[in-house]
BABAKE-960793 format. One record per residue (C-alpha): residue number from 1; z, x, y. Coordinates in steps of 0.02 Angstrom, whole numbers, plus 50000, padded with zeros to 5 digits. Each point is the difference from the previous one (the first is absolute). Example, Ala and Ser with C-alpha at 12.3 -4.5 7.8 and 13.67 -1.06 7.14 Angstrom:
BEGIN
+-----+-------+-------+-------+
!   i !     z !     x !     y !
+-----+-------+-------+-------+
!   1 ! 50390 ! 50615 ! 49775 !
!   2 ! 49967 ! 50069 ! 50172 !
+-----+-------+-------+-------+
! end
This chain:
BEGIN
+-----+-------+-------+-------+
!   i !     z !     x !     y !
+-----+-------+-------+-------+
!   1 ! 50000 ! 50000 ! 50000 !
!   2 ! 49946 ! 50077 ! 50165 !
!   3 ! 50115 ! 49953 ! 50142 !
!   4 ! 49932 ! 49934 ! 50165 !
!   5 ! 50100 ! 50064 ! 50148 !
!   6 ! 50057 ! 49889 ! 50143 !
!   7 ! 49967 ! 50053 ! 50181 !
!   8 ! 50183 ! 50053 ! 50016 !
!   9 ! 49988 ! 50105 ! 49842 !
!  10 ! 49838 ! 50080 ! 50058 !
!  11 ! 50085 ! 50050 ! 50161 !
!  12 ! 50134 ! 50094 ! 49903 !
!  13 ! 49865 ! 50084 ! 49899 !
!  14 ! 49911 ! 50050 ! 50160 !
!  15 ! 50160 ! 50082 ! 50059 !
!  16 ! 50032 ! 50090 ! 49835 !
!  17 ! 49820 ! 50059 ! 49988 !
!  18 ! 49993 ! 50059 ! 50181 !
!  19 ! 50158 ! 50102 ! 49971 !
!  20 ! 49912 ! 50085 ! 49853 !
!  21 ! 49845 ! 50030 ! 50105 !
!  22 ! 50098 ! 50078 ! 50143 !
!  23 ! 50095 ! 50113 ! 49879 !
!  24 ! 49837 ! 50058 ! 49919 !
!  25 ! 49926 ! 50036 ! 50172 !
!  26 ! 50151 ! 50109 ! 50036 !
!  27 ! 49985 ! 50090 ! 49833 !
!  28 ! 49815 ! 50036 ! 50026 !
!  29 ! 50047 ! 50101 ! 50154 !
!  30 ! 50121 ! 50103 ! 49897 !
!  31 ! 49871 ! 50054 ! 49870 !
!  32 ! 49970 ! 50187 ! 50011 !
!  33 ! 50017 ! 50154 ! 49888 !
!  34 ! 50179 ! 50045 ! 49959 !
!  35 ! 50076 ! 49827 ! 50019 !
!  36 ! 50105 ! 49947 ! 49851 !
!  37 ! 49973 ! 49834 ! 49916 !
!  38 ! 50188 ! 49970 ! 50010 !
!  39 ! 49989 ! 50015 ! 50189 !
!  40 ! 49865 ! 49867 ! 50004 !
!  41 ! 50108 ! 49887 ! 49893 !
!  42 ! 50148 ! 50020 ! 50118 !
!  43 ! 49892 ! 49960 ! 50151 !
!  44 ! 49930 ! 49846 ! 49913 !
!  45 ! 50171 ! 49931 ! 49953 !
!  46 ! 50076 ! 50029 ! 50171 !
!  47 ! 49852 ! 49919 ! 50087 !
!  48 ! 50010 ! 49845 ! 49890 !
!  49 ! 50188 ! 49982 ! 50023 !
!  50 ! 49989 ! 50028 ! 50188 !
!  51 ! 49892 ! 49844 ! 50012 !
!  52 ! 50122 ! 49889 ! 49906 !
!  53 ! 49913 ! 50005 ! 49832 !
!  54 ! 50044 ! 50073 ! 49829 !
!  55 ! 49892 ! 50121 ! 49899 !
!  56 ! 49916 ! 49897 ! 49864 !
!  57 ! 49975 ! 50139 ! 49873 !
!  58 ! 50171 ! 50083 ! 50004 !
!  59 ! 50086 ! 49951 ! 49838 !
!  60 ! 49857 ! 49887 ! 49946 !
!  61 ! 49998 ! 50010 ! 49809 !
!  62 ! 50097 ! 50161 ! 50024 !
!  63 ! 49879 ! 50087 ! 50119 !
!  64 ! 50103 ! 50132 ! 50092 !
!  65 ! 49919 ! 50003 ! 50173 !
!  66 ! 49937 ! 49892 ! 50144 !
!  67 ! 49826 ! 50075 ! 50001 !
!  68 ! 49872 ! 50045 ! 49867 !
!  69 ! 49914 ! 50166 ! 50042 !
!  70 ! 49855 ! 50042 ! 49884 !
!  71 ! 49902 ! 50160 ! 50024 !
!  72 ! 49824 ! 50042 ! 49939 !
!  73 ! 49990 ! 49952 ! 49814 !
!  74 ! 50155 ! 49891 ! 50018 !
!  75 ! 49938 ! 49821 ! 50010 !
!  76 ! 50159 ! 49904 ! 50042 !
!  77 ! 50192 ! 50001 ! 49988 !
!  78 ! 50022 ! 50183 ! 50044 !
!  79 ! 50186 ! 50031 ! 50027 !
!  80 ! 50046 ! 50094 ! 50161 !
!  81 ! 50090 ! 50166 ! 49980 !
!  82 ! 50062 ! 50137 ! 50115 !
!  83 ! 49916 ! 50121 ! 49880 !
!  84 ! 49827 ! 49926 ! 50027 !
!  85 ! 49911 ! 50046 ! 50161 !
!  86 ! 49827 ! 49957 ! 50065 !
!  87 ! 49864 ! 50133 ! 49999 !
!  88 ! 49840 ! 50020 ! 50098 !
!  89 ! 49860 ! 49905 ! 49913 !
!  90 ! 50113 ! 49875 ! 49912 !
!  91 ! 49971 ! 49813 ! 50009 !
!  92 ! 50162 ! 49903 ! 50001 !
!  93 ! 50020 ! 49814 ! 49965 !
!  94 ! 50147 ! 49913 ! 50084 !
!  95 ! 50052 ! 49832 ! 49924 !
!  96 ! 50139 ! 49905 ! 50089 !
!  97 ! 50083 ! 49829 ! 49997 !
!  98 ! 50131 ! 49909 ! 50102 !
!  99 ! 50102 ! 49841 ! 49988 !
! 100 ! 50035 ! 49897 ! 50155 !
! 101 ! 50083 ! 49829 ! 49999 !
! 102 ! 49980 ! 49989 ! 49812 !
! 103 ! 49812 ! 50035 ! 50000 !
! 104 ! 49901 ! 50155 ! 49955 !
! 105 ! 49863 ! 50103 ! 50079 !
! 106 ! 49906 ! 50139 ! 49909 !
! 107 ! 49865 ! 50123 ! 50053 !
! 108 ! 49929 ! 50171 ! 49958 !
! 109 ! 49891 ! 50133 ! 50082 !
! 110 ! 49928 ! 50166 ! 49945 !
! 111 ! 50005 ! 50143 ! 50125 !
! 112 ! 49917 ! 50171 ! 50004 !
! 113 ! 50112 ! 50152 ! 50021 !
! 114 ! 49905 ! 50109 ! 50122 !
! 115 ! 49821 ! 50037 ! 49949 !
! 116 ! 49951 ! 49929 ! 49830 !
! 117 ! 49845 ! 50031 ! 49893 !
! 118 ! 49854 ! 49881 ! 50034 !
! 119 ! 50015 ! 49912 ! 49832 !
! 120 ! 50182 ! 49957 ! 50036 !
! 121 ! 49956 ! 49937 ! 50173 !
! 122 ! 49865 ! 49890 ! 49923 !
! 123 ! 50123 ! 49936 ! 49870 !
! 124 ! 50117 ! 49943 ! 50138 !
! 125 ! 49857 ! 49917 ! 50095 !
! 126 ! 49935 ! 49909 ! 49846 !
! 127 ! 50172 ! 49938 ! 49951 !
! 128 ! 50040 ! 49936 ! 50174 !
! 129 ! 49831 ! 49915 ! 50013 !
! 130 ! 50023 ! 49920 ! 49829 !
! 131 ! 50158 ! 49919 ! 50067 !
! 132 ! 49902 ! 49937 ! 50150 !
! 133 ! 49869 ! 49927 ! 49882 !
! 134 ! 50138 ! 49913 ! 49901 !
! 135 ! 50075 ! 49926 ! 50158 !
! 136 ! 49828 ! 49939 ! 50049 !
! 137 ! 49993 ! 49900 ! 49838 !
! 138 ! 50165 ! 49911 ! 50031 !
! 139 ! 49995 ! 49821 ! 50063 !
! 140 ! 50056 ! 49828 ! 49946 !
! 141 ! 49885 ! 49940 ! 49861 !
! 142 ! 49949 ! 50173 ! 49941 !
! 143 ! 50037 ! 50058 ! 49824 !
! 144 ! 50119 ! 50144 ! 49969 !
! 145 ! 49864 ! 50085 ! 49897 !
! 146 ! 49895 ! 50011 ! 50159 !
! 147 ! 50135 ! 50108 ! 50079 !
! 148 ! 50017 ! 50112 ! 49847 !
! 149 ! 49812 ! 50019 ! 49981 !
! 150 ! 49981 ! 50050 ! 50183 !
! 151 ! 50108 ! 50153 ! 49966 !
! 152 ! 49926 ! 50050 ! 49833 !
! 153 ! 49817 ! 49981 ! 50049 !
! 154 ! 50019 ! 50101 ! 50160 !
! 155 ! 50095 ! 50141 ! 49914 !
! 156 ! 49887 ! 50009 ! 49846 !
! 157 ! 49843 ! 50010 ! 50106 !
! 158 ! 50072 ! 50158 ! 50076 !
! 159 ! 50036 ! 50085 ! 49835 !
! 160 ! 50188 ! 49978 ! 50002 !
! 161 ! 50121 ! 49904 ! 49889 !
! 162 ! 50127 ! 49863 ! 50035 !
! 163 ! 50168 ! 50021 ! 49916 !
! 164 ! 50024 ! 49856 ! 49879 !
! 165 ! 50181 ! 50021 ! 49946 !
! 166 ! 50067 ! 49947 ! 50171 !
! 167 ! 49953 ! 49846 ! 50098 !
! 168 ! 50034 ! 49910 ! 50161 !
! 169 ! 50114 ! 49849 ! 49995 !
! 170 ! 50065 ! 49847 ! 50085 !
! 171 ! 50146 ! 50032 ! 50118 !
! 172 ! 50128 ! 49898 ! 50095 !
! 173 ! 50180 ! 49965 ! 49948 !
! 174 ! 49975 ! 50134 ! 49868 !
! 175 ! 49909 ! 50165 ! 50009 !
! 176 ! 49890 ! 49953 ! 49852 !
! 177 ! 49946 ! 49819 ! 49982 !
! 178 ! 49852 ! 49915 ! 49920 !
! 179 ! 49855 ! 50030 ! 49997 !
! 180 ! 49960 ! 50172 ! 49933 !
! 181 ! 49851 ! 50070 ! 50097 !
! 182 ! 49898 ! 50127 ! 49900 !
! 183 ! 49881 ! 50115 ! 50092 !
! 184 ! 49863 ! 49949 ! 49877 !
! 185 ! 49932 ! 49832 ! 49948 !
! 186 ! 49858 ! 49874 ! 49993 !
! 187 ! 49945 ! 49901 ! 50153 !
! 188 ! 50045 ! 49816 ! 49983 !
! 189 ! 50141 ! 50033 ! 49876 !
! 190 ! 50187 ! 49978 ! 50019 !
! 191 ! 50105 ! 49881 ! 50102 !
! 192 ! 49939 ! 49914 ! 50158 !
! 193 ! 50081 ! 50070 ! 50157 !
! 194 ! 50085 ! 49877 ! 50117 !
! 195 ! 50059 ! 50015 ! 50180 !
! 196 ! 50181 ! 50056 ! 50006 !
! 197 ! 49991 ! 50113 ! 49848 !
! 198 ! 50062 ! 50176 ! 50037 !
! 199 ! 49928 ! 50150 ! 49909 !
! 200 ! 50025 ! 50188 ! 49993 !
! 201 ! 49827 ! 50072 ! 49969 !
! 202 ! 50000 ! 50184 ! 49954 !
! 203 ! 49852 ! 50099 ! 49935 !
! 204 ! 50043 ! 50162 ! 49912 !
! 205 ! 49848 ! 50110 ! 49972 !
! 206 ! 49968 ! 50162 ! 49905 !
! 207 ! 49865 ! 50130 ! 50027 !
! 208 ! 49992 ! 50016 ! 49811 !
! 209 ! 50044 ! 49886 ! 49857 !
! 210 ! 50113 ! 49847 ! 50016 !
! 211 ! 50130 ! 50041 ! 49867 !
! 212 ! 50177 ! 50044 ! 50053 !
! 213 ! 50155 ! 50072 ! 49917 !
! 214 ! 50182 ! 49987 ! 50052 !
! 215 ! 50098 ! 50159 ! 50031 !
! 216 ! 50170 ! 50035 ! 49923 !
! 217 ! 50091 ! 49927 ! 50150 !
! 218 ! 49943 ! 49829 ! 49931 !
! 219 ! 49925 ! 49953 ! 50168 !
! 220 ! 49863 ! 50115 ! 50063 !
! 221 ! 49827 ! 49946 ! 49941 !
! 222 ! 49867 ! 50136 ! 50001 !
! 223 ! 49816 ! 50001 ! 49956 !
! 224 ! 49979 ! 50055 ! 49819 !
! 225 ! 49858 ! 50118 ! 50046 !
! 226 ! 50091 ! 50075 ! 50151 !
! 227 ! 49875 ! 49931 ! 50125 !
! 228 ! 50054 ! 49955 ! 50176 !
! 229 ! 50042 ! 49819 ! 50043 !
! 230 ! 50029 ! 49892 ! 50153 !
! 231 ! 50091 ! 49836 ! 50034 !
! 232 ! 49989 ! 49873 ! 50142 !
! 233 ! 50090 ! 49833 ! 50010 !
! 234 ! 50026 ! 49852 ! 50116 !
! 235 ! 50106 ! 49843 ! 49990 !
! 236 ! 49894 ! 49852 ! 50051 !
! 237 ! 50013 ! 49811 ! 50019 !
! 238 ! 49853 ! 49894 ! 49942 !
! 239 ! 49929 ! 49888 ! 50137 !
! 240 ! 49867 ! 49864 ! 49998 !
! 241 ! 49863 ! 50118 ! 50059 !
! 242 ! 50062 ! 50172 ! 49948 !
! 243 ! 50166 ! 50089 ! 50000 !
! 244 ! 50132 ! 50060 ! 50123 !
! 245 ! 50048 ! 50181 ! 49970 !
! 246 ! 50189 ! 50000 ! 50022 !
! 247 ! 50028 ! 50187 ! 49976 !
! 248 ! 49914 ! 50064 ! 50156 !
! 249 ! 50102 ! 50081 ! 50138 !
+-----+-------+-------+-------+
! end
């Protein structure tokens, strides 16, 4: 059952999502060689709390931090550490969530650390554009498969792979609600979208193959072939003629 949000509930989600967006904007300015991932986590948590919200990820299913920091071949759920620092040429994905007034916001960006190789720059561009294509497919009356196919078709045409083990999701009173939103699918398949549904759409793309493995920390997912990956995400509300992106600063 996919929940339809009321105007008052959507307003709380706007606030939660904007807090996430503002925190990610701050973190992007901190990205440079030598910065520790633990430092980024601390900045993220303090920014969220300073705006009257609570970090959504901290303690979620046992996750030990407020921020997921995934570098290069790490796809998602990278755990921050004071022993892990950014290096020139890295690409770093920042995934962050917040709870405000009992409702969640969730977003992710991938950022270059200094000068990165052209293929990594293109990976970031393709992944971000695949999210834009997905958002362009969202509207009341559309099928969920249209959204998924928009990501997969764009990425595949450019010789890259979508990660299949992780999907986008509904969001609202809980971080993960129905429906699951794969980054692959058939046009015209799946549920029919309705105004008031709220979705977290998040393409994860690999330069190589789509398979992933989980490291010994039980959280960090990495590409099985060691290829670089990127991740972009927005929380959106379905409208009659499109979608409202809630997680923009």
